[in-house]
MIDO-72088 format. One record per atom (N, C-alpha, C, O, CB): z, x, y. Coordinates in steps of 0.02 Angstrom, whole numbers, padded with zeros to 5 digits, always signed. Atoms other than C-alpha are relative to their C-alpha. Glycine has a CB too. Layout:
ZXY
...
//
This chain:
+00058-00044-00009
+02817-00071-00887
-00055-00019-00047
-00044-00022-00108
+00019+00073-00010
+00056+00010+00045
+02647-00113-00955
-00054+00048+00017
-00062+00067+00074
-00026-00070+00005
+00061-00045-00011
+02494-00001-00977
-00060-00044-00007
-00062-00089-00048
-00004+00062-00053
+00059+00040+00004
+02325-00071-00944
-00061+00045+00001
-00065+00096+00036
-00003-00051+00057
+00067-00034+00000
+02150-00014-00984
-00049-00052-00031
-00031-00103-00060
+00000+00070-00044
+00054+00043+00027
+01984-00089-01032
-00052+00043-00035
-00058+00103-00022
-00034-00042+00057
+00048-00040+00037
+01847-00038-01150
-00055-00047-00023
-00039-00102-00046
+00034+00038-00061
+00055+00043+00023
+01674-00110-01192
-00007+00001-00074
+00006+00052-00106
-00065+00021+00032
+00020+00005+00070
+01627-00167-01365
-00068-00033-00006
-00075-00091+00012
+00051-00038-00040
+00063+00027+00008
+01447-00191-01405
+00000-00043-00063
+00026-00022-00115
-00052+00054-00003
+00007+00049+00053
+01411-00342-01518
-00066+00014-00035
-00118+00007-00004
+00002-00073+00027
+00056-00019+00035
+01289-00291-01651
-00004-00035-00069
+00040-00027-00111
+00000+00074-00006
+00006+00038+00066
+01226-00403-01796
-00049+00037-00045
-00093+00074-00023
-00025-00076+00012
+00047-00026+00051
+01142-00352-01958
-00063-00042+00003
-00060-00101+00019
+00032-00001-00073
+00059+00039+00005
+00962-00402-01976
-00020-00011-00073
-00059-00055-00089
-00056+00033+00037
+00009+00011+00073
+00961-00382-02166
+00069+00006-00036
+00114+00041-00012
-00052+00051-00030
-00063+00000+00036
+01099-00410-02295
+00015+00071-00025
-00030+00107-00046
-00001-00051-00058
-00019-00064+00027
+01197-00256-02345
-00005-00003-00076
+00001-00057-00106
+00071+00019+00023
+00004-00004+00075
+01178-00197-02527
+00073+00029-00018
+00094+00082+00003
-00065+00050-00029
-00067-00019+00019
+01352-00189-02605
+00003+00066-00037
-00043+00084-00072
+00030-00051-00040
-00006-00059+00033
+01418-00027-02667
+00009-00010-00074
+00037-00062-00095
+00054+00037+00029
-00007-00001+00075
+01414+00009-02855
+00026+00065-00020
+00020+00112+00018
-00066-00014-00037
-00028-00063+00022
+01496+00142-02956
-00051+00055+00005
-00105+00050-00024
+00025-00005-00071
+00042-00057-00009
+01418+00308-02904
-00054-00012+00055
-00097+00032+00066
-00032+00018-00066
+00047+00013-00054
+01318+00228-02761
+00035-00036+00058
+00067-00087+00048
-00058-00041-00026
-00034+00028-00059
+01379+00192-02586
-00033-00063+00022
-00088-00079-00001
+00001+00051+00057
+00025+00059-00026
+01352+00032-02492
-00068+00017+00036
-00072+00069+00069
+00052-00033+00047
+00060-00009-00035
+01173+00016-02427
-00008-00050+00060
+00005-00110+00054
-00055-00006-00049
+00009+00044-00057
+01133-00050-02254
-00063+00028+00040
-00080+00086+00038
+00066-00002+00046
+00060-00019-00044
+00980-00052-02135
+00026+00028+00064
+00078+00006+00088
-00047-00063+00015
-00018-00025-00065
+00990+00049-01977
-00025-00044+00054
-00003-00037+00111
-00026+00068+00010
+00025+00050-00048
+00897-00091-01889
+00055-00048+00014
+00093-00064-00033
-00065-00037-00025
-00049+00045-00017
+01009-00210-01796
-00020-00043+00060
-00069-00028+00094
+00062+00036+00013
+00014+00048-00054
+01011-00354-01670
+00057+00006+00053
+00115+00000+00034
-00007-00074-00029
-00048-00002-00052
+01102-00335-01502
+00022-00069+00019
-00020-00113+00027
-00027+00037+00059
-00025+00067-00019
+01212-00482-01457
+00042+00007+00063
+00086-00035+00075
+00043-00033-00058
-00037-00007-00063
+01280-00417-01289
+00061+00047-00006
+00073+00081-00056
+00023-00070+00023
-00061-00042-00002
+01438-00329-01239
+00057-00039+00027
+00048-00079+00073
-00011+00063+00041
-00060+00032-00024
+01614-00390-01216
+00046+00056+00026
+00045+00112+00002
+00035-00044-00057
-00048-00050-00025
+01748-00301-01117
+00067-00020-00024
+00088-00077-00016
+00000+00004+00078
-00067+00011+00025
+01919-00283-01198
+00051+00020+00052
+00049+00078+00074
+00010+00037-00065
-00055-00013-00045
+02068-00291-01082
+00064+00008-00036
+00092-00041-00060
+00007-00052+00049
-00059-00017+00038
+02217-00201-01160
+00061-00003+00045
+00062+00030+00097
-00007+00069-00033
-00066+00001-00032
+02394-00244-01101
+00049+00023-00051
+00061-00011-00100
+00018-00071+00029
-00045-00028+00051
+02517-00135-01192
+00071+00012+00032
+00077+00038+00087
-00029+00069-00028
-00068-00010-00018
+02705-00134-01177
+00031+00054-00048
+00063+00036-00097
+00039-00068-00001
-00014-00052+00050
+02739+00036-01260
+00070+00005-00022
+00082+00023-00079
-00019+00063+00025
-00069-00008+00018
+02928+00033-01259
+00021-00053-00051
+00067-00040-00090
+00043-00005+00062
-00016+00052+00048
+02935-00127-01359
-00052-00004-00059
-00041-00039-00108
+00002-00067+00037
+00049+00000+00053
+02780-00094-01465
-00041-00064-00005
-00060-00087-00059
+00035+00012-00065
+00037+00058+00001
+02690-00247-01408
-00066+00012+00042
-00070+00054+00087
+00044-00057+00028
+00064-00005-00033
+02509-00269-01353
-00033-00067-00002
-00018-00110-00043
-00044+00053-00032
+00041+00058-00004
+02386-00404-01303
-00068+00021+00021
-00074+00066+00063
+00029-00051+00048
+00067-00018-00015
+02198-00392-01293
-00036-00066+00021
-00039-00113-00018
-00036+00036-00062
+00042+00054-00027
+02095-00514-01184
-00074+00023-00007
-00092+00082-00002
+00020-00016+00075
+00074-00014+00006
+01907-00527-01207
-00036-00030+00059
-00031-00090+00071
-00030-00029-00068
+00034+00023-00060
+01801-00540-01052
-00077+00016-00008
-00096+00061-00044
+00031+00036+00066
+00071-00010+00004
+01612-00552-01030
-00022+00059+00042
-00073+00091+00027
-00037-00063+00023
+00017-00055-00044
+01610-00422-00891
+00061+00042+00019
+00117+00025+00000
-00033-00026+00062
-00053-00043-00022
+01712-00283-00814
-00004+00004+00076
-00030+00054+00103
-00004+00071-00033
+00005+00001-00073
+01728-00330-00629
+00068-00006+00032
+00119-00006-00003
-00046-00057+00023
-00063+00013-00037
+01862-00354-00498
+00033-00066-00020
+00094-00073-00025
-00014-00001+00076
-00024+00068+00017
+01874-00536-00547
+00037+00002-00067
+00091-00027-00075
-00059-00051-00003
-00031-00002+00066
+01913-00499-00729
+00063+00040+00002
+00111+00023-00032
-00047+00029-00052
-00062-00036-00010
+02040-00369-00677
+00056-00041+00031
+00114-00039+00010
-00013+00059+00042
-00046+00042-00034
+02123-00489-00560
+00027-00055-00046
+00086-00071-00044
-00033-00029+00060
-00021+00051+00050
+02127-00625-00696
+00048+00026-00051
+00095-00007-00072
-00061-00027-00036
-00043-00032+00048
+02205-00504-00814
+00070+00014+00032
+00121+00004+00000
-00033+00066-00025
-00065-00009-00032
+02341-00457-00688
+00038-00065+00010
+00099-00066+00004
-00009+00034+00067
-00032+00066-00005
+02375-00641-00660
+00031-00016-00068
+00087-00042-00072
-00054-00057+00021
-00026+00013+00069
+02394-00654-00851
+00064+00040-00008
+00114+00014-00033
-00055+00020-00058
-00060-00042+00011
+02517-00507-00850
+00062-00031+00038
+00118-00030+00011
-00015+00076+00025
-00055+00029-00040
+02624-00593-00712
+00024-00060-00041
+00084-00070-00049
-00023-00022+00073
-00021+00059+00040
+02622-00753-00818
+00038+00014-00065
+00077-00026-00091
-00060-00039-00017
-00036-00021+00061
+02681-00655-00970
+00073+00015+00012
+00114+00012-00034
-00033+00060-00030
-00071-00022-00017
+02840-00602-00879
+00021-00042+00062
+00028-00014+00117
+00005+00082+00015
-00019+00044-00057
+02889-00752-00768
+00067+00015+00033
+00077+00002+00092
+00000-00071-00023
-00069-00011-00026
+03072-00700-00749
+00009+00071+00025
+00065+00089+00044
+00052-00015-00056
-00008-00069-00022
+03036-00519-00702
-00018+00010+00077
-00069-00016+00100
-00046+00047-00044
+00016-00009-00072
+03043-00464-00517
-00056+00045+00015
-00098+00031+00058
+00058+00025+00035
+00055-00049-00014
+02930-00312-00526
-00026+00023-00073
+00012+00039-00119
+00029+00066+00047
+00035-00024+00063
+02804-00265-00665
-00033+00063+00021
-00075+00062+00066
-00053-00054-00031
+00032-00063-00013
+02756-00084-00663
-00061+00006-00047
-00053+00005-00109
+00051+00059-00009
+00062+00001+00034
+02574-00073-00716
-00029+00068+00006
-00033+00096+00061
-00046-00053+00027
+00029-00068+00003
+02494+00093-00770
-00071-00008-00020
-00088-00015-00079
+00037+00048-00051
+00073+00001+00013
+02305+00084-00748
-00030+00069+00017
+00005+00113+00043
-00035-00057+00043
+00036-00061-00023
+02173+00222-00722
-00024-00013+00069
-00006-00063+00100
-00060+00018-00047
+00023+00004-00068
+02086+00249-00559
-00066-00035+00009
-00102-00022+00057
-00005+00068+00029
+00065+00036-00010
+01936+00134-00585
+00003-00040+00064
+00054-00068+00083
-00016-00048-00060
+00004+00033-00066
+01878+00059-00422
+00023-00074+00000
+00044-00100+00052
-00072+00005+00026
-00023+00072+00000
+01919-00121-00479
+00076-00010-00009
+00102-00065-00001
-00034-00037-00056
-00070+00004+00012
+02101-00078-00517
+00042+00005+00064
+00084+00050+00071
+00019+00053-00048
-00032+00000-00064
+02164-00117-00345
+00027-00073+00019
+00003-00124-00005
-00050+00025+00054
-00029+00062-00022
+02269-00251-00262
-00051-00042+00036
-00047-00104+00034
+00060+00012+00045
+00053+00039-00034
+02115-00300-00158
-00038-00042-00049
-00066-00093-00026
-00047+00046+00036
+00033+00036+00046
+02039-00364-00316
+00028-00072-00009
-00008-00120-00023
+00002+00036-00061
-00038+00065+00004
+02169-00506-00320
-00026-00046+00058
-00035-00106+00049
+00082+00012+00005
+00021+00038-00056
+02112-00562-00149
-00074-00023-00003
-00096-00069+00031
+00012+00039+00062
+00070+00022+00011
+01931-00573-00206
-00007-00054-00051
-00057-00090-00054
-00043+00059-00021
+00002+00048+00056
+01976-00681-00356
+00039-00061+00016
+00025-00114-00012
+00026+00032-00063
-00047+00058-00007
+02113-00796-00287
+00006-00015+00076
-00009+00027+00118
+00074+00016-00032
-00015+00012-00070
+02158-00884-00125
+00058+00046+00025
+00100+00066-00015
+00018-00075+00009
-00050-00050-00025
+02268-00772-00012
+00072-00009-00020
+00107+00039-00036
-00001+00000+00072
-00071+00016+00019
+02434-00860-00050
+00013+00020-00076
+00063+00050-00094
+00015-00078+00013
-00006-00014+00071
+02405-00846-00238
-00005+00074-00014
+00034+00102-00053
-00053-00037-00038
+00008-00074+00006
+02343-00667-00227
+00065+00037+00023
+00089+00082-00011
-00063+00024+00044
-00060-00032-00023
+02495-00618-00124
+00060-00010-00046
+00100+00036-00054
+00016-00025+00068
-00052+00011+00047
+02614-00698-00249
-00006+00041-00062
+00044+00063-00090
+00004-00070-00017
+00011-00045+00057
+02536-00600-00392
+00014+00070+00020
+00047+00106-00018
-00071-00006-00025
-00005-00069-00021
+02530-00438-00292
+00074+00018+00010
+00094+00074-00005
-00041+00012+00067
-00072-00015-00010
+02717-00452-00248
+00036+00022-00065
+00085+00059-00064
+00035-00062+00029
-00032-00016+00064
+02759-00440-00432
-00026+00063-00034
+00003+00086-00083
-00008-00058-00046
+00033-00060+00032
+02648-00291-00472
+00012+00062+00039
+00006+00062+00101
-00076-00011-00008
-00008-00063-00030
+02684-00111-00438
-00046+00045-00042
-00034+00055-00102
+00076+00024+00002
+00048-00043+00038
+02538+00005-00487
+00021+00072+00001
+00042+00099+00052
-00071-00006+00029
-00011-00075+00008
+02564+00182-00551
-00060+00027-00037
-00066+00022-00098
+00068+00018-00042
+00065-00023+00027
+02392+00261-00575
+00007+00070-00036
+00044+00115-00015
-00053+00006+00059
+00005-00061+00031
+02356+00396-00698
-00040+00051+00046
-00080+00028+00087
-00032-00009-00068
+00036-00051-00043
+02290+00560-00615
-00076-00007-00016
-00096-00030-00070
+00027+00077-00015
+00071+00000+00010
+02103+00573-00593
-00015+00047-00059
+00013+00101-00064
-00037+00022+00065
+00015-00034+00065
+02030+00634-00760
+00056+00007-00044
+00056+00051-00086
-00027+00066+00010
-00058+00000+00041
+02194+00598-00837
+00014-00069-00029
+00072-00087-00042
+00059+00024+00039
-00012+00066+00029
+02168+00424-00905
+00025+00005-00072
+00053-00044-00098
-00065-00042+00003
-00026-00008+00064
+02210+00492-01075
+00077+00001+00000
+00107-00001-00054
-00028+00060-00029
-00074+00004-00007
+02394+00491-01011
+00020-00075-00007
+00078-00089-00019
+00024+00031+00070
-00020+00071+00006
+02387+00300-01016
+00006-00018-00074
-00039-00005-00114
-00051-00047+00035
-00013+00019+00070
+02464+00234-01175
-00046-00057-00027
-00051-00068-00087
+00072-00021-00006
+00047+00052+00024
+02339+00089-01180
-00060+00033-00032
-00093+00002-00073
-00024-00047+00057
+00054-00037+00031
+02209+00222-01225
+00015+00011-00077
-00030+00008-00119
-00009+00067+00037
-00021-00008+00069
+02308+00253-01385
-00010-00062-00039
-00035-00061-00096
+00072+00020-00005
+00013+00067+00032
+02303+00068-01425
-00075-00009-00016
-00092-00031-00071
+00025-00061+00048
+00070+00008+00013
+02114+00068-01407
-00024+00050-00058
-00071+00035-00095
-00039+00013+00065
+00017-00046+00054
+02107+00219-01523
+00015-00030-00066
-00025-00025-00113
+00036+00065+00007
-00016+00033+00062
+02198+00122-01656
-00047-00058-00015
-00067-00067-00072
+00071-00025+00002
+00050+00056+00011
+02083-00031-01633
-00064+00028-00025
-00093+00001-00072
-00014-00040+00065
+00066-00029+00018
+01929+00081-01645
+00000+00023-00073
-00052+00019-00106
-00019+00059+00046
-00003-00024+00070
+01989+00152-01812
+00016-00054-00050
+00007-00044-00110
+00053+00054-00006
-00020+00056+00043
+02046-00013-01884
-00046-00058+00004
-00095-00062-00033
+00069-00024+00017
+00038+00063+00000
+01976-00180-01836
-00067-00001+00035
-00107-00047+00028
+00039-00051+00030
+00065-00007-00037
+01834-00120-01726
-00048+00049-00031
-00104+00059-00007
+00013+00023+00072
+00047-00050+00036
+01760+00009-01845
-00059-00041-00027
-00051-00096-00053
+00037+00040-00061
+00059+00034+00025
+01584-00037-01891
-00028-00051+00047
-00007-00055+00105
+00016-00032-00064
+00033+00050-00040
+01476-00175-01827
+00037-00064+00006
+00064-00090-00043
-00064-00013-00026
-00030+00070-00013
+01545-00336-01748
-00057-00038+00027
-00087-00020+00077
+00065-00001+00053
+00063+00040-00018
+01410-00469-01738
+00007-00046+00061
-00041-00054+00099
-00020-00044-00060
-00003+00049-00051
+01479-00594-01616
+00070-00004+00030
+00116+00028+00005
-00023-00066-00026
-00065+00004-00035
+01622-00640-01500
+00052-00034-00043
+00110-00013-00042
-00008-00038+00068
-00047+00034+00044
+01705-00758-01624
+00027+00051-00052
+00087+00052-00066
-00035-00062-00035
-00020-00048+00051
+01711-00619-01755
+00047+00054+00036
+00100+00073+00011
-00067+00035-00035
-00041-00046-00037
+01777-00498-01622
+00069-00023+00013
+00118+00013+00003
-00031+00016+00063
-00067+00033-00015
+01916-00617-01570
+00042-00005-00063
+00101+00012-00061
-00009-00073+00030
-00040+00006+00064
+01969-00650-01752
+00026+00070-00018
+00086+00077-00033
-00046-00030-00061
-00023-00068+00021
+01978-00463-01791
+00056+00025+00047
+00107+00054+00026
-00062+00052+00001
-00049-00023-00048
+02072-00427-01632
+00070-00038-00011
+00123-00008-00013
-00028-00012+00074
-00060+00043+00009
+02196-00568-01659
+00038+00018-00063
+00100+00022-00061
-00021-00075-00003
-00030-00018+00061
+02231-00521-01836
+00034+00070+00006
+00091+00078-00014
-00051-00001-00055
-00027-00065-00009
+02258-00338-01794
+00059-00002+00045
+00112+00022+00026
-00052+00045+00027
-00053+00001-00048
+02364-00368-01640
+00062-00037-00027
+00118-00014-00018
-00025-00031+00063
-00057+00039+00031
+02472-00501-01730
+00037+00042-00049
+00098+00042-00049
-00025-00064-00035
-00033-00041+00052
+02506-00381-01874
+00038+00057+00035
+00095+00068+00018
-00053+00028-00052
-00029-00057-00036
+02546-00234-01758
+00063-00023+00042
+00115+00010+00043
-00054+00034+00047
-00057+00028-00040
+02656-00342-01642
+00060-00016-00044
+00117-00009-00023
-00022-00064+00038
-00053+00022+00045
+02753-00403-01792
+00045+00059-00020
+00103+00049-00038
-00030-00033-00062
-00033-00061+00021
+02803-00221-01829
+00047+00025+00056
+00095+00061+00042
-00052+00054-00019
-00040-00020-00059
+02876-00195-01650
+00011+00079+00001
+00065+00104+00017
+00071-00038-00002
-00007-00074-00001
+02843-00008-01665
-00017+00029+00066
-00075+00029+00085
-00044+00032-00053
+00018-00027-00065
+02859+00074-01496
-00039+00065-00007
-00039+00097-00059
+00062+00012+00043
+00040-00061+00002
+02747+00217-01448
+00051+00057+00015
+00089+00055+00064
-00062-00002+00054
-00046-00058-00008
+02843+00380-01468
-00038+00053+00040
-00071+00097+00012
+00025+00029-00071
+00034-00043-00047
+02777+00469-01313
+00036+00070+00000
+00095+00075+00014
+00000-00034+00072
-00029-00067+00003
+02802+00658-01331
-00026+00045+00053
-00011+00105+00051
-00013+00030-00066
+00025-00040-00056
+02714+00719-01175
+00055+00009+00051
+00073-00039+00085
-00062-00032+00033
-00058-00011-00044
+02854+00800-01072
-00019+00024+00069
-00078+00039+00082
+00047+00049-00032
+00014-00029-00067
+02869+00856-00892
-00021+00069-00004
-00059+00091+00039
+00059-00004+00045
+00022-00068+00010
+02848+01033-00955
-00074+00003-00020
-00113+00044+00004
+00044+00034-00052
+00070+00003+00018
+02687+00985-01039
-00048-00019+00059
-00103+00006+00066
-00007-00050-00056
+00041+00022-00057
+02627+00897-00881
-00009+00056+00048
-00064+00064+00074
+00032-00059+00036
+00004-00055-00048
+02665+01047-00771
-00047+00055-00028
-00082+00088+00010
+00071+00029+00014
+00048-00049+00030
+02569+01160-00895
-00070-00026+00000
-00114+00009+00025
+00019+00017-00072
+00068+00027+00008
+02418+01051-00928
-00030-00025+00066
-00090-00024+00075
+00001-00056-00052
+00023+00028-00065
+02409+00974-00752
+00024+00041+00058
+00041+00014+00111
+00024-00071+00008
-00029-00045-00050
+02462+01125-00652
-00029-00005+00069
+00003+00013+00119
-00006+00069-00022
+00032+00009-00066
+02339+01085-00514
+00031-00064+00037
+00028-00071+00098
-00080-00007-00009
-00024+00062-00035
+02420+00915-00482
+00076+00001+00010
+00101-00034+00053
-00019-00065-00041
-00071+00002-00010
+02605+00955-00502
+00022+00070+00018
-00003+00120-00009
+00036-00027-00064
-00023-00067-00019
+02698+01096-00418
+00044+00029-00058
+00078-00006-00095
+00041-00002+00068
-00044-00032+00051
+02782+01225-00529
+00071+00004+00024
+00085+00001+00084
-00025+00070-00018
-00069-00006-00020
+02965+01243-00531
+00022+00069-00018
+00001+00099-00068
+00044-00053-00033
-00028-00066+00012
+03059+01404-00518
+00057-00007-00050
+00102-00047-00041
+00025+00033+00067
-00051+00002+00050
+03164+01435-00671
+00058+00050+00012
+00105+00054-00028
-00032+00014-00067
//
């Protein structure tokens, strides 16, 4: 099982050098900045093993989703079925594969994937969201000026976290789901 999600990251460069912090004085920086575009981060998370991979794309379209799913299939060549947990974004469909690849190749990829979508307005249930939260607090905090810097930061962070092999300790139970998502799940008689 892998969890999948994507998130944009704006590339913002400084226009003036920062003034280093000194005792009793915080670092100084200019609020003015230069925009260098946006990159879309494609998170592939295997929560039970504590592994993750982040691909960087220029856009967030059906084509990028399909290419990422092809990458997922290539990551697990000996697995018959890969259960993928995405949210309900309109690009997260098997049809995206057919727009990106020839029919035979799209079908070969689709045969290995089994999608399990998070409920509408429930993307927070996707453990890939937790991985993005960690990235936002660590290597993506602050300004990132260009794609090369973004890739370096992501690679270093992901390599360090993957070396730890710490699985996600998911504590959201069926009882929690029935309580918080009562409109989506039937209640059980006790």
